[in-house]
C-alpha positions in Angstrom: -0.1 0.2 -0.2 2.9 2.4 0.9 4.2 1.8 -2.7 1.4 2.9 -4.5 0.9 5.9 -2.5 4.5 6.9 -3.4 3.7 6.1 -6.8 0.6 8.3 -6.8 2.8 11.3 -5.0 5.5 10.6 -7.6 3.3 10.9 -10.4 1.3 13.9 -9.1 4.1 15.6 -8.8 5.6 15.0 -12.2 2.3 16.4 -13.3 2.0 19.3 -11.6 6.0 20.2 -13.0 4.4 19.6 -16.4 1.4 21.9 -16.2 3.8 24.7 -14.0 6.2 25.2 -17.2 5.6 27.6 -19.6 4.5 26.8 -23.4 7.3 26.1 -25.1 7.9 28.2 -28.2 8.6 26.9 -31.6 12.3 28.3 -32.8 12.5 26.2 -35.6 10.0 28.3 -37.3 12.4 31.4 -38.0 16.0 30.2 -38.8 18.9 32.3 -37.1 20.5 32.8 -40.5 19.1 32.8 -43.5 20.0 31.0 -46.4 22.6 32.5 -48.7 23.6 32.5 -52.3 26.5 30.4 -52.9 29.1 31.2 -55.7 32.0 29.2 -57.2 35.4 29.8 -56.7 37.0 30.1 -60.6 40.3 28.8 -59.7 39.8 25.8 -57.4 36.0 25.3 -57.6 35.3 25.6 -53.8 31.8 26.5 -53.1 31.5 29.7 -50.6 28.6 32.5 -49.6 28.7 35.2 -51.9 29.3 37.8 -49.3 33.0 36.4 -48.5 34.2 35.8 -52.2 36.6 37.9 -53.5 35.3 39.5 -56.9 37.7 40.0 -59.7 36.6 41.1 -63.2 33.6 38.6 -63.7 34.7 35.8 -61.8 34.4 34.8 -57.9 37.4 33.4 -55.9 37.7 32.1 -52.4 41.0 34.2 -51.6 43.0 37.0 -53.0 45.7 34.4 -53.7 43.5 32.5 -56.0 42.8 35.8 -57.6 46.2 36.5 -58.0 47.0 33.0 -59.4 44.2 33.2 -61.9 45.8 36.9 -63.0 48.9 35.2 -63.6 47.8 32.4 -65.4 45.9 34.1 -68.1 
């Protein structure tokens, strides 16, 4: 009988804790970082975000070094 009473108390406490918590908000509905446009490095083919690319002429590069290497090879 004492185990049944103990079980009832424990279940009552769990139920009370669940009801006392505020409703959780769904944070997955709004992404923290929106999707970005990706570009390809004209020298090595690496894909990177558009805002991180080095633009030289009409081509995108992943770094200043690749931009310089592409200029030397042409």
